[in-house]
N, C-alpha and C positions, 0 to 999 in steps of 0.2 A: 857387819853391815849397819850403817847408821840409818836411824828412822827419819832423819832430817831429809827433806825433799828437795832442797836447792842444790845439792851436789849433782854434778854431771849435767847440768843444764846450762843454757845460754840466755842471757837477759839483755835487753836493749834498753839504753838510756832514753828516756822520753822527755825529761825536763831540760829546758835551756840553761838552767842554773844549778846543775847537779854538782854541789860543792863537795870537795874533798875535806875530811875532817881530821883533826889532830888525833893521833894514835892514843894519846893519854888523856884526851879531853874531847870526847865526841861532840859536845855542845859548841865547840869552837872551830872555825874554818881554817884550814891552812892556806897560807899566802905565799906568793912567790918572794924569794929572798935573794940576795947577792949569791951568785954561784949556781943558781938553779938554771935549768935549760927553759928559757921563757918563750912560749910560742908567740907567733905573730899576733898583734892586737892586744897583748898582755903586758903589764909593767910590773916592776918590783912594788910589792904591797897589795896587788890584786889578789882576789881569791882564786885558789885553784879550782877548776871545774873539769869534769869529765865531759867531752863533747857529746852533744846530742847525736843519737843513733849509733854511738859506740856499743859493740857487742862485748859483754863481759861474762866471766864466770865468777861464782861467789864462793868464798872460802870459809868465812865465818859470819855469824850473826850476833848481835848484842842488842839489848834493850834497856832503856832507863826507866821503864814503866810506861811511858807515853809514846815514845818514838823508837822505831826499829831501824837500826843501822846495820849495813852489811859491808864486808870487805870485798871490794872488787878487784879482779885481776883481768889481764887481757884474755880474750877468748879467741882461739884460733890464731889468725894472723894479724889481729888487731894490734896496732903499734901506737895508737894515740896516747898521749900523756896528759895528765898524771892519772895514777890509779891509787886506790886506797879506800878508807872508810867513807861511807856516804849514806844517805837516807834510802831506805828501801822504797819509798814513795816515788823516788826519781825513775823508776824503772816502769816499763810498760806492764800493766796489770798490778802494780804496786805491791807484789808479793802476796796478794790475797789467797788465802787457803794453803799457803806454804807452811810446813812444820819447821820451826826454827829452834826447838829445844824441848827438854824434859824437865819435870820436877818429880823427884829430886834430881839435882844436876850432877851428883857425884856417882859415877858408875864404874865398876870394874867390867862388867858386861852389860850393854844396854838391852832393854827388852825387844823383842821381835823374833828371835830365834825360837823354834818350836821346843827345843830341849833345855832351854835356859831359864831355870827357876831357882828361887830362894825360899826357904821356909821362913815365913814371916809371923806366924802365929806362935805365941809362947806355950800353947797348949795344943801343939800338933801331935796327937796321939797316933802311934803306929797301929795298924789294924790288920786283921786276918783278911783272907780274900772272900770272894762270893760264897754264898748269897748274903750273909749277914754282915760282913765287914766289921766283925766285932773288935772293940778296942783290946789291945794286948796289955794296956796299962803303962806301956813304955812311951816316953816322949821322944820325938825327933828334935834335936836341939834347934832352937831358933837361930837363923843365920846360916843353916846348912845350905850349901849349893848342891843342887841335885838335878837329875834328869829324869823325865817321866818315861817309863818303860812299858806301861800298860794303863789302859782307862777302862772304867766300868761302863756297862752298856748305857747307863743314864748319865755318864759324865760326872757323877758327883764324887767319885773316888779315883785315886790314881796310884799306881805302884811306882815307887821311886828308888833310885840308887844314888850314892854319893857321885859327885862330879869334881873335876879339877880344871884348872885353866891350862890350855895348851894353844899357843898361837892365837890368843884372844878368842878362844871358843870355849865352851863347856863340853868336856869330854867325860862320858860315863865311865865310872870305875866298877870294879867286880862286887863291892859290898853292897848288897840289897838291903834297903831300909824297911821294906814292907809297904802296905797300902796305907794311905792317909786321905783325909778329906781334900779335895781340890781347892776348897776355900782357904786352906792353910798356906798356899803357895802364892807367890808373886812373881810375874814375869820379870826377868832381869835379875842382876846381881849387884846390889849396892850395900856398902857399909852402913848407909843410913838406916837400913831396915832393922839393925840391932841397936839403934840409938833411942834416946828418950824422945826426941822430936818425932820419930815415926809413931811412937805410941801416944803422942799427944792428942787428945780428943778435940782440941781447939786449934791444932796445928794447920799448916798450909795444905795438907793433903787429906785431912779428915773429912769424911763424908757423913752426912746426916739425912734422915728421912723422917719427916713429920715429928721432929722433936727427939729422934732416937739416933744415937751414934751408931753407924753401920761399918766402921772400919776405915782404913786408909786406901786411897786411890793413887796410882801413878798417873801424873797429869802430863798432857802434851801441850806445849806452847804453840799456837797456830795463829796465823795473821788473819784478823777479821776486817770489818769495814773501816775504811779510813786509815788503814795501816796499823791499827791497834792490835797489840799482841793479847790474845785471850787463851784461857786454859780450858781444855776439855779432857774427859778421862780417856786413858789409853783403850779401854775396853769399847768406848763409844765411837772411837776414831774411824775404824772401817765402815761403820754404818752411816756416819755423817759424810765421809768422802764418797761413798756410793751414791748418796742422795745429791751431793753437789755435781758429781760427774754426770748423772742422769739429767740434771737440770741444764748443765752446760751443753749437753748434746742437743737440747732444744732451744739453745741460745738464751738461756735464763742464768744469770749470775747469782748464785746463793752465796751468802757469807754470814758468818756468826757475828752478832753484835754483843752478846753476852753468853758465857758458858757456864763453867763451874765457878762457884764462889766460895771463898774461905769463910770460916766461922767469924773471923775478925772483920771481913768485908761486909757480910751480911749484918753484923751487929752495928757497923757504921751506917749502913743504909737505914736500918730500923730507927737508929737515933734520929737521923735526918727526917724520917717520916714522922716520928712522934713530935718533933719540934715544929715542922712546917706543914704537916698534913699531906705532904706529897713529896716525891712520888711514892706510890703505894709500895710498901715492902713488909715482908713477914719478919717475925723475930728471928734471931740467930738460931739455927738448928731446925727452923720450920720452913725454909724456902725450898721450892722445888729445884732450884739451881744448886743445891748442896748434895744431892744424891747422885749426880753424874749422868742423868738421862735428859735433862732439860737444856734446850737451845733457844735463844732469842735470835731470830733470823731477820734479814733485811727484806721483810715482806712489803714495806712501803704503804700498806693500808689493807682494808678488806677487800671484798669482791670488786672486781674491775681493775685491779692492779696486777700486772704481769706476774710477779713473783708469787703473790698469794694465790692467784688462780692457778698457777702451775702446782703449787703445793697442795691446794684443795683437790686437784685431780690425781696427784702422783704421790703425795706424802704417805698415805696409808699403805701403798704398795711396797714402800721401803721401810715400813714399821713406824712412821712418824704420825702423831696426831696432836691436835690442839686440846689443851687440858684446862686453860684459864679463861673464863668469860671476859670479854672486852679487850683481850690482848691478842691481836691478830699476829703478833711477832712470836708468841711463846708456843714451841712445839716440843714434844718429848718423844724419845725412841722407846716405844712400848710395843713390840712386835706380837706379844701374846695377849694383848688387850682384845676383849670380844669386839669392840667397836672397830679396832684396826682390822681385825680378821673379816669383819663385815663390810669393809671398804669405806667406812665413814671417816671423815677428816677431823671430826671433833667429838669429844665426849658428850654424853646426853645432858650433863649439867651445864654445858657451855651454851649460853643462850644467844650470845652475840659474837 
């Protein structure tokens, strides 16, 4: 089952000029040519457009970094022509908060299934069981596909066995590998996990916390404000979605404006800050946006704005809190923070 959320949904064209794009060059518009079935009011050379209010289903999504494109097909009995690639912003809702991809992108089994794990730590020691979970000195090879058969009471250790592919699912085999740290495993199965890129501390999935490298994160590509595709960590996804769903139930539209940042992106932002004195940015490795718990949200301002006031009342109940003074948009998922447990919407050091 794919983690992408646009499958099995129906979307409605909202834009009067929803242009169909060339399959091999999405920046260019398809135009009617000799031999095409040309609808009334159109001529050879005119841009192909999907009529407004047409209902479509979406088969694929691509981004050029700035714009999200989707491949539209008829939904139900819809027979209007043409169909094909078009901007996601042409549809009602603009695809905001839809999940459109994963990073890494190369998967044998995508994450999401409870028994689908890969050993990603090169020093994944096999351990004995409770109470000590003492190391046996033997390593479980990096890249091993495994299934979890048992979990310790505190969730820190898991018992695993080898697994194999069958009908695109991870199926447990009889050979038990013993216990190991849960931190040694990553949900999903990808050949990228054994590559140099996955081990790169400055790579696109590398996470940092206050100048310290803390490992690699599977990232989810999700549509934020203005149709821009942002990345957030897979582990933070259910908490962010729960927050947005609760807000939407109160007629508040929350969306991310900035999520996870790569080391390279943060280094670029810091260079701009050093050169221009704004916008404020931490050095690469030192930004809260690099550890996977930080979200910039479309708060629109401080008290008195609908989105901020909703977050002020409800954010802590979902584990979210403000952590940066002067930035009404910056919220972090920290459910175990004492201030969150006390129902406060910002840390004590946040004065504004």
